[in-house]
C-alpha positions in Angstrom: 0.0 0.0 0.0 2.8 2.4 0.9 4.7 1.5 -2.2 1.7 2.3 -4.4 1.2 5.5 -2.5 4.8 6.5 -3.0 4.6 5.7 -6.7 1.5 7.8 -7.0 3.2 10.7 -5.2 6.3 10.4 -7.4 4.1 10.5 -10.5 2.4 13.7 -9.3 5.7 15.3 -8.5 7.0 14.4 -11.9 4.0 16.1 -13.6 4.4 19.2 -11.4 8.1 19.5 -12.1 7.5 18.7 -15.8 4.9 21.5 -16.1 7.2 23.9 -14.3 10.0 23.0 -16.7 7.8 23.5 -19.8 6.6 26.9 -18.5 10.1 28.1 -17.7 11.5 27.0 -21.1 8.7 28.5 -23.1 8.7 31.8 -21.3 12.4 32.2 -21.3 12.5 31.5 -25.0 9.7 34.0 -25.7 11.2 36.6 -23.4 14.6 36.4 -25.2 12.8 36.6 -28.6 11.0 39.7 -27.5 14.3 41.2 -26.4 16.0 40.4 -29.7 13.1 42.0 -31.6 12.9 45.2 -29.6 9.5 44.3 -28.2 10.1 45.7 -24.7 8.6 49.1 -25.1 9.0 50.6 -21.6 12.1 51.4 -19.6 11.9 49.0 -16.6 14.1 46.3 -18.1 16.7 49.0 -18.9 16.5 50.5 -15.5 17.1 47.2 -13.7 19.8 46.2 -16.1 21.6 49.5 -15.5 21.0 49.0 -11.7 22.7 45.6 -11.6 25.4 46.5 -14.1 26.4 49.4 -11.8 26.0 47.4 -8.5 28.4 44.7 -9.5 30.9 47.5 -10.4 30.5 49.2 -7.1 28.2 52.0 -8.3 24.6 52.8 -7.4 23.6 55.8 -9.6 21.0 55.1 -12.3 21.2 57.7 -15.0 17.8 56.8 -16.6 15.9 58.0 -13.5 18.5 60.3 -12.1 18.7 58.7 -8.6 20.7 56.1 -6.7 19.6 52.5 -6.3 17.7 52.7 -3.0 16.1 56.0 -4.0 13.9 54.2 -6.5 12.5 51.2 -4.6 13.7 49.3 -1.6 14.1 45.9 -3.2 17.0 44.4 -1.2 16.0 40.7 -1.3 15.8 40.4 -5.1 19.0 42.5 -5.5 21.0 40.2 -3.1 19.7 37.1 -4.9 20.2 38.3 -8.4 23.5 40.1 -8.1 25.8 37.0 -7.9 24.1 35.4 -11.0 24.2 38.7 -12.9 27.9 39.1 -12.0 28.5 35.8 -13.9 26.2 36.7 -16.8 25.9 40.5 -17.0 23.2 41.0 -19.6 19.5 42.0 -19.8 18.5 38.5 -20.9 19.8 37.2 -17.5 17.2 39.2 -15.7 14.5 38.0 -18.1 15.5 34.3 -17.6 15.6 34.7 -13.8 12.1 36.3 -13.9 10.7 33.4 -15.8 12.4 30.8 -13.6 11.2 32.5 -10.3 7.6 32.7 -11.5 7.7 29.1 -12.5 9.3 27.9 -9.2 6.5 29.6 -7.3 4.3 26.7 -8.3 6.3 24.3 -6.0 5.3 25.9 -2.6 1.7 26.4 -4.0 1.6 22.6 -4.7 2.8 22.0 -1.1 0.1 24.2 0.3 -2.7 22.6 -1.7 -1.3 19.1 -0.9 -1.4 19.9 2.8 -4.8 21.5 2.9 -6.5 19.2 0.3 -4.6 16.5 -1.5 -1.7 15.9 -3.9 -4.1 15.6 -6.8 -5.6 19.0 -6.0 -2.1 20.3 -5.6 -1.5 19.4 -9.3 -4.8 21.1 -10.3 -3.7 24.3 -8.6 -0.3 24.1 -10.3 -2.0 23.9 -13.7 -4.3 26.8 -12.9 -1.3 28.9 -11.7 0.8 28.2 -14.8 -2.3 29.1 -17.0 -3.2 32.2 -14.9 -3.3 35.3 -17.2 -1.7 37.6 -14.6 1.3 35.3 -14.2 1.9 35.3 -17.9 1.7 39.0 -18.3 3.9 39.6 -15.3 6.4 37.4 -17.0 6.2 39.3 -20.3 6.1 42.8 -18.9 9.7 44.0 -18.9 11.6 42.8 -15.8 10.5 43.6 -12.2 11.8 42.3 -8.9 8.2 41.8 -7.9 8.4 38.5 -9.9 10.2 37.1 -6.8 7.2 37.8 -4.6 4.9 34.9 -5.6 7.6 32.4 -4.6 8.6 34.2 -1.4 4.9 34.7 -0.3 3.9 31.1 -1.1 6.8 29.9 1.0 5.8 32.4 3.8 2.2 31.1 3.8 3.3 27.4 3.5 5.4 27.6 6.7 2.6 29.7 8.4 0.1 26.9 7.6 2.6 24.2 8.5 3.5 25.9 11.9 7.2 26.0 11.1 8.1 29.2 12.8 11.8 29.3 12.0 11.4 29.0 8.3 8.4 31.4 8.5 10.7 33.9 10.2 13.2 33.6 7.3 10.6 34.3 4.7 9.0 37.0 6.8 12.2 39.0 6.4 12.8 38.0 2.8 9.3 39.3 2.1 9.8 42.5 4.1 12.9 43.5 2.2 11.5 42.6 -1.2 9.6 45.9 -1.6 8.6 48.8 0.6 4.9 48.0 0.7 5.4 44.5 1.9 5.5 45.8 5.5 1.7 46.4 5.2 1.1 42.8 4.1 3.0 41.5 7.2 1.1 43.8 9.5 -2.2 42.5 8.1 -0.9 38.9 8.2 -0.4 39.4 12.0 -4.1 40.3 12.2 -4.9 37.1 10.4 -2.7 35.2 12.9 -4.9 36.6 15.7 -8.1 35.5 13.9 -6.6 32.0 13.5 -5.8 32.1 17.3 -2.1 31.2 16.7 0.5 31.6 19.3 1.7 35.1 20.2 4.9 34.8 18.3 3.0 34.4 15.0 1.4 37.8 15.6 4.4 39.5 17.2 7.0 38.8 14.5 5.1 40.0 11.4 3.5 42.9 13.2 6.7 44.3 14.9 8.9 43.8 11.9 6.3 45.3 9.5 5.4 48.2 11.8 9.1 49.1 12.6 10.0 48.9 8.9 7.0 51.0 8.0 7.9 53.6 10.6 11.5 53.7 9.4 10.4 53.9 5.8 7.8 56.7 6.4 10.0 58.9 8.5 13.5 58.4 6.9 13.3 56.9 3.5 10.1 58.2 1.9 11.0 61.9 2.1 14.1 61.1 0.0 12.5 58.8 -2.5 12.3 59.9 -6.1 8.7 58.8 -6.4 7.4 60.4 -3.2 6.2 63.6 -5.0 4.5 61.7 -7.8 2.7 59.4 -5.4 1.1 62.3 -3.5 1.0 64.7 -6.3 -0.5 62.7 -9.1 -1.5 59.1 -8.5 -3.7 59.9 -5.4 -4.3 63.6 -5.9 -8.1 63.0 -5.7 -7.6 61.9 -2.1 -5.6 64.9 -0.9 -2.3 66.7 -1.1 -0.7 65.0 1.9 -0.7 61.4 3.3 -2.7 62.7 6.3 -5.4 64.2 4.0 -5.5 61.0 2.0 -6.1 58.9 5.1 -8.8 61.4 6.3 -10.6 61.1 2.9 -10.5 57.3 3.0 -11.8 57.1 6.6 -14.4 59.8 6.5 -15.7 59.5 3.0 -16.0 55.7 2.5 -19.0 56.0 0.1 -17.0 58.2 -2.3 -14.1 55.7 -2.1 -16.4 52.8 -2.9 -17.9 54.6 -5.9 -14.4 55.2 -7.2 -13.4 51.5 -6.7 -16.7 50.4 -8.3 -15.7 51.9 -11.7 -16.3 49.4 -14.5 -12.5 49.0 -15.3 -11.7 48.2 -11.7 -14.6 45.8 -11.4 -13.4 44.1 -14.6 -9.9 43.9 -13.1 -11.2 42.1 -9.9 -13.3 39.8 -12.1 -10.3 38.8 -14.1 -8.2 38.3 -11.0 -10.6 36.0 -9.2 -12.4 34.5 -12.2 -9.7 32.1 -13.3 -9.9 30.5 -9.9 -13.7 30.0 -10.3 -14.2 32.7 -7.5 -13.3 30.1 -4.9 -11.5 32.8 -2.9 -14.8 34.3 -1.9 -15.8 31.1 -0.1 -13.1 31.7 2.5 -11.7 35.1 2.0 -10.3 35.9 5.5 -6.6 35.5 4.4 -7.2 38.2 1.8 -7.1 40.7 4.6 -3.3 40.5 4.4 -3.4 42.1 0.9 -6.3 44.5 1.5 -3.9 47.5 1.7 -2.3 46.5 -1.6 -5.7 46.1 -3.3 -6.6 49.6 -2.0 -3.2 51.0 -3.2 -4.0 49.9 -6.8 -7.7 50.4 -6.8 -7.5 53.9 -5.5 -4.7 54.9 -7.9 -5.4 57.2 -10.9 -2.9 55.2 -12.9 -5.0 52.9 -15.1 -2.2 50.4 -15.6 -2.5 49.4 -11.9 -5.9 47.9 -12.5 -5.2 45.8 -15.6 -3.7 42.3 -15.9 -1.2 43.4 -18.5 1.4 44.7 -16.0 3.3 43.4 -13.0 1.1 44.8 -10.2 -1.0 41.7 -9.5 2.3 39.8 -8.6 2.2 41.5 -5.1 -1.1 39.7 -4.3 -1.0 36.5 -6.3 0.0 34.1 -3.5 -2.8 35.3 -1.2 -5.4 35.1 -4.0 -4.4 31.5 -4.7 -4.2 30.4 -1.1 -7.6 31.9 -0.3 -8.9 29.9 -3.3 -7.4 26.7 -1.7 -9.1 27.5 1.5 -12.3 28.2 -0.4 -12.2 24.8 -2.1 -11.5 23.1 1.2 -14.6 24.8 2.6 -16.6 23.7 -0.4 -15.5 20.1 -0.2 -16.5 19.7 3.5 -20.0 18.7 2.4 -20.6 15.0 1.6 -22.6 16.1 -1.4 -19.8 18.0 -3.0 -17.3 15.2 -2.2 -19.4 13.0 -4.6 -18.8 15.4 -7.4 -15.2 16.2 -6.7 -14.0 15.0 -10.1 -16.6 17.1 -11.9 -15.6 20.1 -9.7 -12.0 19.5 -10.6 -12.7 19.3 -14.3 -14.9 22.5 -14.1 -12.2 24.4 -12.3 -9.6 23.5 -14.9 -12.0 24.3 -17.7 -12.7 27.8 -16.2 -9.0 28.4 -15.8 -8.3 27.3 -19.3 -11.2 29.5 -20.7 -9.8 32.6 -18.9 -6.3 31.8 -20.1 -7.4 31.6 -23.7 -9.7 34.6 -23.5 -7.4 36.9 -21.5 -3.9 35.4 -21.3 -0.8 35.7 -23.4 -0.8 32.0 -24.2 -2.3 32.3 -27.8 0.3 34.9 -28.8 3.0 32.7 -27.3 1.9 29.7 -29.3 2.0 31.9 -32.4 5.6 33.1 -31.6 6.7 29.5 -30.9 5.3 28.3 -34.2 7.1 31.1 -36.0 10.3 30.1 -34.3 10.7 33.6 -32.8 12.4 34.7 -36.0 14.5 37.8 -35.9 12.8 40.4 -38.0 14.5 42.6 -40.6 13.4 45.7 -38.6 15.3 44.3 -35.5 18.4 43.6 -37.6 18.4 47.2 -38.8 17.9 48.6 -35.3 20.8 46.5 -34.1 22.9 48.0 -36.8 22.1 51.5 -35.5 23.3 50.4 -32.0 26.5 49.0 -33.4 27.5 52.5 -34.6 27.5 53.9 -31.1 30.8 53.4 -29.2 30.6 51.8 -25.8 30.3 54.1 -22.8 29.0 57.0 -24.9 26.4 59.3 -23.5 23.1 58.4 -25.3 19.5 59.5 -25.2 17.0 57.2 -26.9 13.3 56.2 -27.3 12.0 53.4 -25.0 12.4 50.5 -27.5 16.2 51.0 -27.7 16.8 51.4 -23.9 17.2 47.7 -22.9 20.0 47.0 -25.4 21.7 50.3 -24.9 21.7 49.8 -21.2 24.2 47.0 -21.7 26.8 49.2 -23.5 26.7 52.5 -21.5 26.1 53.8 -18.0 25.3 57.3 -19.3 21.8 56.5 -20.7 18.7 58.7 -20.8 15.2 58.4 -22.0 13.8 60.8 -24.7 10.4 60.9 -23.0 12.0 63.2 -20.3 12.6 65.7 -23.1 9.0 65.5 -24.4 7.7 65.7 -20.8 9.8 68.8 -20.2 11.8 67.3 -17.3 15.3 67.3 -18.9 15.6 70.8 -20.3 15.7 72.5 -16.9 19.2 72.8 -15.4 17.8 72.4 -11.8 15.5 69.4 -12.7 15.2 67.1 -9.7 14.2 64.2 -12.0 17.2 64.2 -14.3 20.6 65.8 -14.6 21.5 65.2 -18.2 25.1 64.8 -19.4 26.0 66.3 -22.7 24.6 63.6 -25.0 26.9 62.4 -27.6 24.2 60.4 -29.5 20.5 60.4 -29.8 18.9 57.3 -31.2 15.2 57.9 -32.0 12.5 55.7 -33.4 9.9 58.3 -34.4 7.3 55.5 -34.4 8.0 54.3 -30.9 4.5 54.1 -29.5 5.2 54.7 -25.8 7.4 57.7 -26.4 5.4 59.5 -29.0 1.8 58.5 -28.2 2.1 58.9 -24.4 4.5 61.8 -24.0 4.7 63.7 -27.3 2.1 66.5 -27.4 0.6 66.9 -30.8 1.0 70.4 -32.3 3.4 71.4 -29.4 5.8 68.5 -28.6 8.0 69.2 -31.7 9.2 72.5 -30.1 10.8 70.7 -27.1 12.3 68.1 -29.5 13.8 70.7 -31.8 15.0 72.8 -28.9 16.7 69.8 -27.4 18.4 68.7 -30.7 19.6 72.3 -31.3 20.8 72.8 -27.7 23.1 69.9 -27.8 24.0 70.3 -31.6 22.7 66.8 -32.4 22.7 66.3 -36.2 21.6 63.2 -38.2 24.2 60.6 -39.1 22.0 57.8 -40.4 18.3 57.2 -41.0 16.2 54.3 -42.1 12.4 54.5 -42.2 11.4 56.2 -38.9 14.6 55.6 -37.0 17.3 58.3 -37.0 20.7 58.3 -35.3 21.9 61.8 -34.3 25.5 62.7 -33.2 26.7 65.8 -31.5 28.7 68.2 -33.7 28.4 65.9 -36.7 29.8 67.7 -39.8 28.7 65.4 -42.5 26.2 66.3 -45.3 23.2 64.3 -44.2 19.8 66.0 -44.0 16.3 64.8 -43.1 14.4 67.9 -44.3 14.8 71.5 -45.2 12.8 74.5 -46.4 13.6 75.2 -50.1 12.6 77.7 -52.8 11.4 75.3 -55.4 11.3 71.6 -56.6 13.5 72.0 -59.6 15.4 69.0 -61.0 12.7 66.7 -59.6 9.9 64.6 -61.2 7.1 67.1 -61.0 3.7 66.2 -59.5 0.6 68.3 -58.8 -1.6 66.4 -56.5 -3.3 68.0 -53.5 -4.1 66.1 -50.3 -7.0 67.1 -48.1 -7.0 70.6 -49.7 -4.0 71.4 -47.5 -0.8 69.8 -48.7 0.6 69.4 -52.2 3.2 67.0 -53.5 5.0 69.0 -56.2 7.9 66.7 -56.9 10.1 63.7 -55.9 13.5 62.3 -56.7 14.6 58.7 -57.0 18.3 58.2 -57.8 17.7 55.0 -59.7 14.9 52.6 -60.6 16.7 49.2 -60.2 17.5 47.9 -56.8 19.0 44.8 -55.2 17.1 43.2 -52.3 19.6 44.5 -49.8 19.7 48.0 -51.1 18.3 51.0 -49.2 15.9 53.1 -51.2 16.0 56.9 -50.8 13.0 59.0 -52.0 13.2 62.7 -51.8 9.8 64.4 -51.5 8.9 68.0 -52.2 5.8 69.2 -50.3 4.1 72.5 -50.3 1.7 74.0 -47.7 -1.4 75.5 -49.3 -2.1 77.9 -46.5 -1.7 77.3 -42.8 -2.1 73.6 -42.1 -4.1 72.6 -39.0 -3.1 68.9 -38.8 0.1 66.9 -38.4 -0.1 64.5 -41.4 1.7 61.2 -41.9 2.8 59.7 -45.2 1.7 56.2 -46.3 4.0 54.4 -48.8 3.2 51.1 -50.4 4.9 48.8 -52.9 2.4 47.2 -55.3 3.2 44.2 -57.5 2.1 43.6 -61.1 -1.1 41.9 -59.9 -2.0 45.1 -58.0 -1.3 43.5 -54.6 0.3 45.5 -51.8 3.6 43.7 -50.8 5.1 46.2 -48.5 3.6 49.2 -46.6 5.1 51.9 -44.4 3.8 54.9 -42.4 6.0 57.9 -41.8 5.3 61.1 -39.9 6.1 63.9 -42.2 9.5 65.5 -41.4 10.0 62.9 -38.6 7.8 64.8 -36.0 10.6 67.4 -35.7 9.0 69.7 -38.2 5.4 68.5 -38.4 3.0 69.9 -41.0 1.1 72.1 -38.5 4.3 74.1 -38.1 4.9 74.7 -41.8 4.5 78.3 -43.1 1.9 79.2 -45.8 3.1 78.4 -49.3 6.4 76.9 -47.8 8.1 74.2 -49.9 9.6 71.5 -47.8 12.2 69.0 -49.1 12.2 65.7 -47.1 14.5 62.6 -47.5 13.0 59.2 -46.6 15.0 56.0 -46.6 13.6 52.5 -46.4 14.8 48.9 -46.9 13.2 46.3 -49.0 11.2 43.7 -47.0 12.7 40.2 -46.8 9.4 38.8 -48.2 9.7 40.8 -51.4 10.5 38.7 -54.5 12.3 39.8 -57.6 10.1 41.7 -60.1 8.6 45.0 -61.1 6.7 47.1 -58.6 5.0 50.5 -58.4 5.3 52.9 -55.5 2.2 54.6 -54.4 1.9 57.3 -51.7 -1.0 58.7 -49.7 -1.5 61.1 -46.8 -3.1 59.9 -43.6 -5.5 62.1 -41.7 -4.3 62.1 -38.0 -7.9 62.4 -36.7 -9.4 59.5 -38.6 -6.4 57.4 -39.6 -7.8 57.2 -43.1 -6.3 58.3 -46.4 -7.1 61.9 -47.4 -9.0 62.9 -50.5 -6.9 63.9 -53.5 -7.5 66.4 -56.3 -7.5 66.3 -59.2 -9.2 62.9 -58.9 -9.1 59.8 -61.0 -9.9 56.1 -60.4 -6.9 55.4 -58.1 -6.9 58.7 -56.5 -10.5 58.3 -55.4 -9.3 55.9 -52.7 -6.4 58.1 -51.6 -3.3 56.9 -53.6 -1.0 58.7 -56.0 1.3 56.6 -58.2 4.8 57.8 -57.7 6.9 55.6 -60.0 7.9 52.1 -61.0 10.9 50.2 -59.8 12.6 46.8 -60.4 13.9 44.6 -57.7 16.6 42.0 -58.7 
């Protein structure tokens, strides 16, 4: 009997470890492919790579955010655990691999908890749910964050709490406390849960005293010097008051207003998507969720919408408690003899619900697509890598978000362009950023985070032009919407200029949207190899004062009239947008693009159109003909060998 039982246990452990291994391998692979293809579009990965790159060299200053390591977040536990590994493999992909591994390993203490409270079979069920859980997948794919250590640490904390192993609980109590500044609140509330469970005094005393003393130290000494202190009180919770005291007063004395704010549709959807994959079992025994109530309130009361979606790392702070409450909830459900009869049906239903949420909300479908494609390196990524190779190591560089992770591995003097567009880098006494004299600026003018979140239409170009002029940054190389600028560059390389006429060009006379006219273009040749870069010089004229910032759409059409390559380009690279052109001004613009790897040899036609920024549709053209009725003007024909 014992032999059979041991064999059964070994089989279940094998499946648990096998699933963890598969998850880790898949997410490590996908994370590395995303890195290779410049798919990390924020700056967190770059910030933490710069942090660890500096720490192992004995430095702590992070140029991207303009503060020292402990002035950003107090994340000592992850730093101590990561640093030795990073010292051996100093690269951003090391952080991505560690993140995937830690999130995968968190399934082991979860299995142990479910096995202790329910059974080994149920432990396997909860491991499956965890590895399918949408918030786990998105945490894994959202840049790198030390919070990815929290599920493992908190599951271990709760396992030893449930097992009554105080020594090991104490170890993870302090590991949790030093993982992030707001973990002190969790430990204080966990001590309340210990009282409810009528555990010995030590189970209350340790988390309460350690959490309270740390919170006191943090609030009185650390918080006033934190880089984010002003933003927390000044923007994220401005609706609650100007000071922490006013915020607390609002929460205590105006609970109805707070509940109305929390009951907003997006926030309710967020809660539904957190608890839904666990079949809402947490609500059958929710007492342990008291421990993360402050964290829920922190995010639900924030004005930052990203804190109440699954697509960022914020749920990782609470995942362990959500899952353990679901285990307790299922234990409560299975107390009845009636439900015991249907435990297999309940198990199948719970897995089905988890799978349904994963397919509907999770990143798994996209991951499957990426795996099927083999995570191929795109031509765009190869060209972006070529831009980075031009920049000497340890140069002072400012760049758009998508370039920051890779640049963080070649220089310690790295800055983000969004600071310029947000107006926080031009002031000499800025408390957010003290900018070195940048030697290079690497800008993708189509970077969504930079130009759709921080660039102000009809106004942002002024800050951008002022910045480039202030540091005498001139273009060195351009391809499609990516441009590399170098300080004091003397070469003859221009993006655009105001000219008197369009002489020596192929003349055109088409007017888009009654506002902008293409009066000519230049193409140096009409026959290209597949690896050639094509330069088209456009001549535009403003017919009066232009009210919109237009973009150019360019397509390559084959002999069967099928579009084989398409590109969208903001006219004059957002540096001199159309709304800033003068009446009757003629603007010459150079645009370079590479031939897509999927293009076969043959003859093609180049068509251009102008996109309305308000509708995203092609503008009307005059004079009209059949092709122009849908917004396209034929520019010329080319041959690709």
